[in-house]
C-alpha positions in Angstrom: -0.1 0.2 -0.2 1.4 3.1 -1.2 1.6 6.4 2.0 1.0 8.9 -0.9 -2.3 9.1 -2.7 -2.4 7.1 -6.3 -4.4 9.6 -7.7 -3.3 12.6 -10.0 -6.7 14.6 -8.5 -5.5 14.9 -4.8 -3.3 17.6 -3.6 0.4 17.1 -3.0 1.2 16.0 0.8 1.2 19.5 2.7 4.7 19.0 3.9 6.0 18.6 0.5 7.1 21.6 -1.0 8.6 22.6 2.6 10.6 18.8 2.2 11.6 19.9 -1.7 12.9 23.1 -1.1 14.9 22.2 2.0 16.5 18.8 -0.4 17.1 21.0 -3.2 19.3 23.9 -1.0 21.0 20.8 0.5 21.6 19.4 -3.2 23.3 22.3 -4.3 25.4 23.2 -1.2 26.4 19.0 -1.0 27.3 20.3 -4.8 29.4 22.8 -3.9 31.3 21.4 -1.2 32.0 18.4 -3.8 32.9 20.8 -6.6 35.9 22.8 -4.3 36.8 19.5 -3.1 37.2 17.2 -6.4 38.4 20.3 -7.9 41.8 20.8 -6.5 41.2 17.0 -4.9 43.7 15.2 -7.6 46.6 18.7 -6.8 46.3 17.9 -2.8 47.3 14.2 -3.3 49.9 14.5 -6.1 51.3 17.7 -3.2 51.6 15.4 -0.5 52.4 12.0 -2.2 54.9 13.5 -4.2 53.4 11.2 -7.2 51.4 12.9 -9.9 50.7 8.9 -10.9 48.4 8.7 -7.1 46.5 12.2 -8.1 43.2 9.7 -9.5 42.9 8.4 -6.2 40.7 11.8 -4.6 38.3 11.3 -7.3 38.3 7.0 -6.8 38.2 7.6 -3.0 35.6 9.4 -2.4 33.3 7.5 -4.7 34.0 4.8 -2.8 33.3 6.6 0.5 29.7 8.2 -0.8 28.9 3.8 -1.5 30.4 2.5 2.1 27.7 5.2 3.2 25.3 4.4 1.0 23.9 1.4 3.3 24.6 2.6 6.4 22.9 5.5 6.2 19.5 3.8 4.6 19.5 1.8 7.6 19.8 4.4 9.8 16.8 6.0 7.9 14.9 2.9 8.2 15.4 3.7 11.7 15.5 6.9 12.8 14.2 8.7 9.5 15.8 10.4 7.1 16.7 13.5 9.0 18.9 12.2 11.6 20.5 10.3 8.5 21.4 12.7 6.2 22.3 15.6 8.6 24.8 12.2 10.4 26.2 11.9 6.8 27.1 15.8 6.2 28.3 15.6 9.5 30.9 12.9 8.5 31.5 14.4 5.2 32.4 17.9 7.4 35.1 15.2 9.3 36.6 14.8 6.0 36.9 18.3 5.5 38.7 18.0 8.9 41.0 15.8 7.7 41.6 17.0 4.5 42.5 20.6 5.8 44.8 19.1 8.6 46.7 16.2 6.4 47.4 18.9 3.6 48.9 21.3 6.1 50.7 18.6 7.7 51.4 16.9 4.2 50.3 14.2 5.4 48.8 11.4 2.8 47.6 9.6 6.1 45.5 11.6 6.9 44.4 13.0 3.8 44.0 9.7 1.4 41.4 8.6 4.6 40.1 12.2 4.2 38.7 12.0 1.0 36.8 8.5 2.1 34.7 10.3 4.8 34.2 13.4 2.7 32.1 10.3 0.3 29.6 11.3 3.2 28.6 14.4 1.1 28.1 12.3 -2.2 26.0 9.9 -0.2 24.0 13.1 1.4 23.5 14.5 -2.6 22.6 10.4 -3.9 20.2 9.8 -0.6 18.3 13.1 -1.0 16.9 12.1 -4.5 15.2 9.7 -3.1 13.8 11.0 0.1 12.6 13.6 -2.3 10.0 10.8 -3.4 8.7 9.9 0.1 5.7 11.9 -0.1 5.5 12.4 -3.4 2.5 11.1 -5.4 3.4 7.9 -8.0 2.9 10.9 -10.8 5.2 13.2 -9.9 8.1 11.0 -8.4 9.7 11.6 -11.6 9.4 15.2 -11.5 10.4 15.6 -7.9 13.1 13.6 -7.9 14.3 15.5 -10.5 14.5 18.6 -8.9 16.4 17.9 -6.7 19.2 16.0 -9.0 18.8 19.7 -11.1 20.1 21.8 -8.2 23.3 19.8 -8.4 23.8 22.0 -11.0 24.6 25.4 -9.0 26.9 23.3 -7.0 28.8 22.1 -10.3 28.7 25.6 -11.6 29.6 27.9 -8.2 31.8 25.0 -6.6 35.2 24.8 -8.9 35.2 29.0 -9.5 35.7 29.4 -5.4 38.8 26.8 -5.8 41.0 30.3 -5.6 39.1 32.6 -3.6 39.4 29.5 -0.8 43.4 29.4 -1.9 43.9 33.4 -1.1 41.2 32.5 2.5 44.0 29.7 3.4 47.1 31.4 2.4 45.8 34.7 4.0 45.0 31.8 7.4 48.2 30.7 7.3 47.3 27.7 5.5 49.7 26.0 2.9 48.7 26.1 -1.0 45.5 24.5 -1.8 44.2 23.6 1.3 42.0 26.7 1.9 39.4 25.4 -0.4 39.0 22.9 2.3 37.4 25.6 4.1 34.9 26.4 1.5 34.0 22.6 1.1 33.7 22.8 5.0 31.5 25.6 5.3 28.9 24.0 2.7 29.1 21.2 4.6 28.4 22.7 8.1 25.4 24.6 6.1 24.3 21.6 5.2 24.2 19.4 8.2 22.5 22.6 9.9 20.1 22.9 7.7 19.0 19.6 7.5 18.9 19.6 11.3 16.8 22.8 11.5 14.5 22.5 8.6 13.8 18.8 7.4 10.8 18.3 9.7 8.6 16.8 9.7 10.5 13.9 8.5 9.3 12.5 4.8 9.9 9.0 5.5 8.1 9.4 9.1 5.7 11.2 7.6 5.0 8.6 4.8 4.6 5.8 7.2 2.4 7.8 9.7 0.0 8.1 6.8 -0.1 3.8 6.4 2.2 2.1 9.6 3.5 -1.1 9.1 1.0 -3.9 10.1 4.3 -5.2 11.6 7.7 -6.1 12.1 9.8 -4.5 9.0 10.8 -7.5 7.0 14.6 -8.4 5.8 15.1 -7.1 1.9 15.8 -10.0 -0.4 16.8 -9.0 -3.5 16.3 -12.6 -5.2 12.7 -11.7 -3.9 12.2 -8.6 -5.8 14.0 -9.4 -9.6 12.1 -5.9 -10.6 14.1 -4.6 -8.1 17.2 -6.0 -9.0 16.6 -5.1 -12.6 16.5 -1.2 -11.8 19.3 -1.1 -9.3 21.4 -2.5 -12.8 19.9 -0.5 -15.1 21.3 2.9 -13.0 24.5 0.9 -12.0 25.1 0.3 -16.1 24.5 4.2 -16.9 26.7 5.3 -14.5 29.5 2.9 -15.6 29.1 3.7 -19.2 29.6 7.6 -18.0 32.1 7.2 -15.6 34.0 4.6 -17.8 34.4 7.5 -21.3 34.2 10.5 -18.8 37.2 9.7 -16.8 39.5 9.2 -19.7 38.7 12.0 -22.0 40.9 14.9 -20.5 43.6 12.0 -21.1 43.0 11.4 -25.2 42.5 15.5 -25.4 45.8 16.2 -24.1 47.4 13.4 -25.8 45.8 14.3 -29.2 47.2 17.8 -28.5 44.9 19.7 -27.2 45.4 22.1 -24.0 43.2 23.1 -20.9 40.7 25.4 -22.8 39.1 22.1 -25.1 39.7 19.8 -21.8 37.6 22.6 -19.3 35.4 23.3 -21.8 34.2 19.3 -22.6 33.8 19.1 -19.1 32.2 21.7 -18.7 29.6 20.0 -21.8 29.3 17.4 -20.1 28.8 18.4 -16.8 25.8 20.5 -18.6 24.6 17.1 -19.9 24.3 15.5 -16.5 21.8 18.0 -14.8 21.0 20.9 -16.9 18.2 18.9 -18.2 16.8 16.8 -15.2 14.0 17.9 -15.0 12.3 17.2 -18.7 13.8 13.7 -18.0 11.5 14.0 -14.7 8.4 15.9 -16.9 9.1 12.7 -19.5 9.3 10.0 -16.5 5.8 10.8 -15.6 3.7 11.2 -18.3 5.7 9.1 -20.6 6.6 6.6 -18.5 9.7 5.3 -17.0 11.0 2.7 -19.1 10.9 4.7 -22.1 12.7 7.7 -21.1 15.4 4.9 -19.4 15.4 3.4 -23.9 16.0 6.7 -24.4 18.6 7.3 -22.4 20.1 4.2 -23.8 20.0 6.0 -26.9 21.9 9.2 -26.1 24.9 7.0 -24.8 24.5 4.7 -27.5 24.6 8.7 -29.6 28.0 9.5 -27.5 29.6 6.4 -28.2 29.2 6.8 -31.9 29.9 10.4 -31.9 33.4 9.9 -30.1 34.2 7.3 -31.8 33.3 9.4 -34.9 34.4 12.8 -34.3 37.7 14.1 -34.1 39.3 15.5 -30.4 38.2 19.0 -31.5 34.6 17.9 -31.1 34.8 16.0 -28.0 32.4 18.4 -26.5 29.8 17.9 -28.4 30.2 13.5 -27.4 30.7 14.4 -23.7 27.2 16.5 -23.9 25.5 13.8 -25.0 27.2 10.9 -22.7 25.8 13.3 -19.7 22.7 13.8 -20.8 22.4 9.6 -21.5 23.7 9.5 -18.2 20.5 12.1 -16.6 17.9 10.2 -18.7 18.6 6.9 -17.6 19.1 7.8 -14.0 16.2 9.9 -13.2 14.3 7.1 -14.8 16.0 4.4 -13.2 16.2 5.9 -9.5 12.2 6.5 -10.3 11.5 3.1 -10.7 14.2 2.3 -7.4 12.0 4.4 -5.4 8.9 2.6 -6.7 10.1 -1.2 -7.0 9.4 -2.7 -3.3 7.1 -1.8 -0.5 7.6 1.3 1.7 9.0 -0.4 4.7 11.7 -1.9 2.2 12.4 1.7 0.4 15.0 2.8 2.0 17.0 -0.6 2.0 16.5 -0.7 -1.4 17.7 2.6 -2.4 20.7 2.1 0.2 21.9 -0.7 -2.2 21.0 0.9 -4.8 23.6 3.6 -4.2 26.1 0.9 -3.1 26.0 -0.7 -6.5 26.3 2.3 -8.4 28.8 3.5 -6.6 31.0 0.5 -6.8 30.0 0.2 -10.9 31.8 4.1 -11.1 34.4 3.5 -9.2 35.5 0.1 -11.5 34.8 1.6 -14.6 36.9 4.3 -13.7 39.5 2.2 -12.7 39.7 -0.2 -15.9 39.1 2.3 -18.4 43.0 3.1 -17.6 44.1 -0.3 -19.2 41.7 -0.1 -21.7 42.6 3.2 -23.1 46.2 2.4 -23.0 45.5 -1.3 -25.2 42.7 -0.5 -27.1 42.7 3.6 -27.4 40.0 6.0 -27.0 37.8 4.4 -29.6 37.9 0.8 -27.9 37.3 2.1 -25.0 33.9 3.3 -26.4 33.5 0.3 -28.0 34.0 -1.5 -24.8 30.5 -0.1 -23.3 28.7 -1.2 -25.8 27.6 -4.3 -23.7 27.2 -2.0 -20.9 24.6 0.3 -22.6 22.9 -2.7 -24.0 22.7 -3.6 -20.1 20.8 -0.4 -19.4 17.8 -1.3 -21.9 17.6 -4.3 -21.5 17.7 -3.9 -17.0 15.4 -1.2 -17.8 12.7 -3.4 -20.0 13.2 -6.1 -17.4 12.6 -4.0 -14.4 9.0 -3.0 -15.6 8.1 -5.9 -17.4 5.0 -6.5 -15.2 3.1 -3.6 -13.8 3.2 -3.9 -9.5 1.4 -2.6 -7.3 3.8 -0.7 -5.6 5.1 0.5 -8.3 2.3 1.6 -10.3 0.8 4.8 -10.3 -1.4 6.6 -12.6 1.1 7.0 -14.7 2.6 4.7 -17.8 5.2 2.2 -16.0 
């Protein structure tokens, strides 16, 4: 039974608008925190280790930290609600920024590297906020509500990197070494995340949804083998994420090897980021109006177009392929996450959502790690061709996840 009425003519839950405003604000702040941290992360790792080949550990550890915290935070949400779970994730991220600032000041990689793992709390909060946006949604609006929160990340990823230079100036004024000041900015944004969540995420959306339909007994354990459609939905999201990360992570290296400088590399990555977030509300609307299956398949088609563009077009036109890569990821992730949000009965949703974020993060980390050897062996065209089976997995999993209409998944809109 759904806690939120399925009838689209029914008014929205009175707390839903406030919930979306709070979560959108948190998403923007989290984007700033992650944007600043990642913007100088590779440089900080190279600085404290003295080895440039280890620079990629910053992004890898941040991703693994977010994945590793996904399930514990989901369990905490199940027991205590979204407010406590998301605030706990933000406080862990704040601890991560402190470790990075201290480790950077002391020049200690043994403090800096764990700092990136703990900073993954900010990524976990951002991922789980999109599911929190659906707790009080009508099924006919799940896609749009989830997409709104995803879209707010755009603010953070645009503003965050532009705060790196002012952060360095601030850090130097405070007597901190080069690069460390960025984590003062990141820490401030993370502290604001925690404060906004703790003070304003009331009533708790997950607990409020349960109040409308209290469980009949103790919560059952989530056994994935009993929910094949949920497994397929998780696979669709993870495969789309792996495709995006695997190609994106090595595109700057490909462009550098082709003789291009930072100007084209920066513009290419900006086009990619814009593709990831700018049209998320459009894909949310399509999910609700046309159906989640069709929108995920659209995303898979765009990912296929991105692969074709990256193979057919020269390095000068790399922004085209990377923008398509971001758009395909956005469509598949928004629609796939919407399927995940309703794939099981309400009492099991936090557990499934946590596992989805865990698998998504691990898939991205694995794809990023494998992309380097594949690029070295097969080149950039070969790397893109290697992603074709993964894109196919997105499409197949989307069909399997929506093969039969299920009472929990359903709503008045198309599946």
